[in-house]
N, C-alpha and C positions, 0 to 999 in steps of 0.2 A: 907661589900666594893662584888662590882662585877667583877667576875673573867671573861678575854674575851674567852678561851681557851673551846671549844662543850660541853659543859659536857659528860661527860662519859657513864654519860645512855641516851642520845638520840642517840650516835653515830650509834648506828647499824642503831637504825630508818633514821632516815638524811638519812644513806648509801641508803638505799630501799628506801624515795624517791628520791633522787636520781637519781636511778637505773628505778624506771615508770617514771621519765623525759625524762631520757637519750632511754631508749625502745620506752614508750607507748605516750606519752603526743606530745613530737619536730617532729616525724615520723609521726606524722595525724596533724601536727599542718599546714603547706599548703592547703590536701586535707578540712578542716572545715572553712576555711579561706575562701578558693575562695565560698566553697556551706554554706555562710554567711545563715541562721535559720538552715540548716539541724542537729540534735541533733546527737551529736556523744557517738553512739550505745557506743565505748569503753570502754566509764567510765559507767556505767553501772558493768564493772564485778570489776575496779578501785576503786569503788563504796562499793561493797562489802568486794572484798578487808583489804580496810580499817578500815570498822565496825568490818572485823576481829580483827585486830589490834587492836585495841581500846578494846574490849570483851578482848582481853587477854591480856591484859596491856602489849603489846609490843611498839606499838603503842601513844603518848600523845598528839593528837593536829596532826589532815595531812591537817588540813585546815583552814577555820572559825571557826569555833566550838566549842571546848573546851577550853575555855577564862573566867571563872568563879575565879570574884573575893574571897579569903579565907578573915574570917574574921582579922581587925590589929593584927597584932601578939607582945610580948610583946621584949624593947628591945634588949630584952637575945635572943632573940629566934635566935634559926640557920635558917641563909639568905634562900633560898630553891631559886632551876628551876623548877617552873614548866609549866603548858598550857602554857601558855603566849607566856615564850620564844620559848618552842619545836612547836609555831608553828606558831611563825613564821621564824624557825632557816627550818621546812621542806617547809612554804611556799618560804622562797625563793631559795629553793632546784628546786619546784614544776617549778616553775614561772620559771625557767631557762630552763622546756620546754615549756611552753605556758601559758599565761596568761591568756584568752581566756578558753582551756581547765579547767584550775584548777577552773577559775571562776562558770562552764560547772558540778562541778561535786554536783554531789548528796548529800544533807545532808549537805552536804557545805556553805552555800549559810552566806552572812554578815546578814542575819536576825538570823542567828541559832546564832551567835554571841549578836546581844541582846539578841535574852532569854537566854542566856548562864550569860549576864551580869544583868539583875535587873528582873528574873520570882524569882518564890515560887520556894521552892524544892518538892512542891505539880504539879507544874507549870511544869518547870524543868520532872519529869517523867514521865505528861500527853504527852510532844512534844518532848520527846525524837523519836527519829527517823522521828523525820519529816523537812523536806527541804523546809527553810524558806528562802527568798529575803527580800528587803527588802524599804518599800516603804515611799520614806521621799521629792523628788522633786515635785513641784508644779507647772503648768504652771505660776504663776507669783507668787511663791516661790523658790526661787534656795540654796542660798547659806545660805543665813538668814531663821534659820530653824525655828526661833521662831514668821514668819511672816507664817506658817500655816495658812490653810483657811479652810483644810478636818475640818468637824466637827464630835462628837461621844456626840447623846442626848441621858440619862441614859432612859431606857422603862423597868421597870421591873425590872426584872433579865436578859435585852438583851441592849448592845447599840446597836444606831439605829447612823449609819455610813454613810453621805453623802458629798461629792467630786472626784476632779481627781487624781493622781499622774500619774507624767513621770518618764520615762531614770529608770524603777522596772530591777536592772539585775535577770536576769533568771525570769523576771517575768512570762512570759510563758508556762516555764516547773517546777516551785515548786513546793511542794502539797500546800503552803499558803508563806500569806507577813505579815511581822511586820508595822501595819502601824499608822502612825503618826497623830494623829488626837487632835483639840482645844475642852477639855470638854465646854468650854465659852469664846467666843474671847472674850468678855469683863474685864477677867481678865488676861489676855495676855499670854506672855510665861509660867507661872507657871503650869496652864492651860493645855497643850499639854501632851498627854498622849501619849502610842502603844499602841496596840492593834493587834494579833493576829487573822488572817481571812485566813480562810482554802479556796483554789478556787472551791470549790462548794456551796459556802455559795448565794444562792441565790439573788440578786441584785451587785452580783459582775462581774467583765466584761475583759476580755482581750482585750482592743482596735484594738489594733493594735501592730506590732511589726518595732522596726526604722531599717535602712540603716545606718550602723557605717562609721566613716574612717576604726579605728581598736577595736580590739578583738571580731572581726566578727562571731568565734566560740559561743560567748556567748550571749544571747539572751537580748533583749532590753524590755523592754514593757511599753508600757499604760494602764491604769489600772484605772475603774473606779466604784465609789458606791453611789447605788442611792436605799437610804433603806435599805440599808444592815443590816442586826442583826445578831449581832456578840453576842456568852453569856457576861455577866459581867465576868465572871474566865477568862475569855482570856484578858481582861485590866493585862497589866505585872507592875509588882509593887503595886505601893497602889493607891487611887484609889481616895485620900485623894490630895485637889488643896490648898498645901504651896506655901504661894509667894515666901520664902527663903529658900526654894530647892525642889518646884515639877519639874521643868524646870532639873533642875538636876542632880537630878537622875535618867532622861531618856537621856541627856547628856554623862552621866557615857561610855555611850554605844558606843561613838565617842575614848574614853580615851582607850578604849580596842580595834574597830577596824580602829584604825586609823595607830597603825605600825604594823596589815594585812598588809595596805595599802602598806605603806613603806614597808616589806618584798616585796612586789610583784614587786615594780619598783628596787630594790636593786636585784633579781632576776633575772629577765629581763634584766637590765645592763650590771649586771657579763657574761647574755650570747652574747653582743656584742663586750664586752673587748673582751670573749675569741676567739670570728672568728677574731676580727679585729685583734688583737696581730699574729695570726697564718696568714693570710694575708700581713702584714707587713712584717712576717719574713720570705716569698717566695719571698715578693718583696726586701727582700736581706738591710733593714730596722732594726740595729739591737738596742732592748734598751736595755741599760748599768744601771741597778740600783748603782752602785760603783761610774758616773763619774756625775759632774754639770750639771745639766736640761743645760745650754746655753752654752756645747761645745758639745749637740745630734741633729742629727738634728731636724726637726721642726715637722715632724711626730714622732720622739718616745718622744720631748717633750709632744705633745697636750699628747701623751699617758699617759701619767707617771702623766698629771695634772691630769686625768680622775679619773686615778687607785687614786689616792690620793683624788681625791670628794666621788671616791666609798666609801672608806673606809669610811671618819668620816658620811656617810648615813647608813651607813653596821654598826657601834659601836652606833649610835646616836638610831637604832633601836632595839637591845638591848639589851639596857640601859632602854627602856621607856617599853619595854616588862618585864625585872627582875624587875623593879618596880614595875609594879603591880603583877606581882606573889609573892611577897613579901608587899604588901598591904600600899605602898606608894604613893602618890597620883602623878600624873604621866597625867595631864590632860599637861602640858607646857610641860613636854617633849616630851608625842606623837602628840603634835603639832608642834613640833620642830624635830625628825623626818619626818614625814608624809611631809615636807614644803623641809628641803632638801632633802630627797628622791626623793619626787618628782619633782621636776627641773634636781634632778641631775641626773635623770633615763632619763627623757625628753632628757636634752643638753647631754650625751653620747651618749644617743642611733644614734642620730642625726647627731651627732662631730664622729660617727664611719660608718655612710653611706656618709661622705664627706670623709674619710681619705682609707676609700673602692673605691671609686671611683665610676666606670660602672658597680664594682662585689656589691657595695652596695645601688644602687639605683636600681639593677634586683633584678628578683624573682633567680637566682641562687643561692644566698644566703636570709639567713631571716633577715640580718641587715636592709631591707628598712621595713618589717611586725613587731620588733621586734619597730623600730622609730614608727610606726603607731597606739601598741598597748603602746605605755610606754604613751601619750596624756594622756588619759583618766585620767593615778595611780596620776595625778596631778589635775585635777580636780576634783571627786568624792570622797567622805567618808573627805567633806570640799578641796576649791578649793587653789590655791597658799599664795593669798590675805587674806583668811579668818583664813589660819597660821602662818601668822604672826603679823594679828594683834589680832589674839588671844596669842601668846606668848609677843608684845607688852604690853599687858595690862595684863600678868601675872609678867610680870618684873617690871611693873613701878605702882602695887598693883591697876589700875584703874577698875570699872564695865560698862558693855556694854553700861553703858547709860550716860555714862563719854569718852570715846575712842573709836568713832563710823569713 
């Protein structure tokens, strides 16, 4: 049974993550939002500190990195709190500071989670210390990852990759990207595999960096692959095309990364709630947890509703991560957490702007920035609509062909 108290072994680490968010991320938040595409040099020191914590065993996942599953445990085996839960808890704290800066942290990219999810032990060792972005979305392929058109053709001991990827988070700064490509378009989703492609590989070109509404401190790139030769050893997982589980193996990445994105939304929303509560208190609005909502002011009632929604998203996120740590299938729970947290995060940050009035809309506070940042958290790693579709399929026992 899951225990909703923060595990004792994580508490010091979580406190450290909050301290970093308070002293480094949030103070630099506005600067790098305004200086879009400027590299946050302060993060180099932070990444070195995180690496040191990981090496010493003090930290167990400061970002999107350590989320590898273990073999299924026996029914009588003791439940555990591992790297998935550690990662979501620390991400919540870091995104209380700044989402875009977290996404800019070296060696903590979403591609690192993909590597941790499906790489072999040899690949894990070989790619250790690599900062990896995730390259999935294409100009003609967004939420339907099975429609990927980028191809990978085996040629001797290399794969030749051709195609274009857009909206690659940290695509201009990372060391490598995890590219999703198909080995054979005629075989459909089963032929889609993921490859680690380093940035200095001939045939790989960063075409441009996007200008965005939010997470402006994180670069978002368009990358083109033309006759890009990648060692066959850089294919993650099995090269075998299995119609029954081929695509499912690649999709396991999402079961690990979606709770991480949900954690980002939870952290950002919590920051908005805390600032808004202080502003309401200064304005004389009292929030009384012992009185029925209908007997309180409209502002207090709205705040209490937001807190309830936030707590539901928080608990769903913990559940999805805990299940992964204990080798329990969590595809349903990962999508539920992502759907709930993505929508709630966006709703809360926007309503906090509304409750704060002119202070919320101006740059006097970070509320307007958090509202802009939170929108992407309802979109990437699978949109709100896709998550609801996945949840419906799992609950109804339908395949993707039966329920579209």
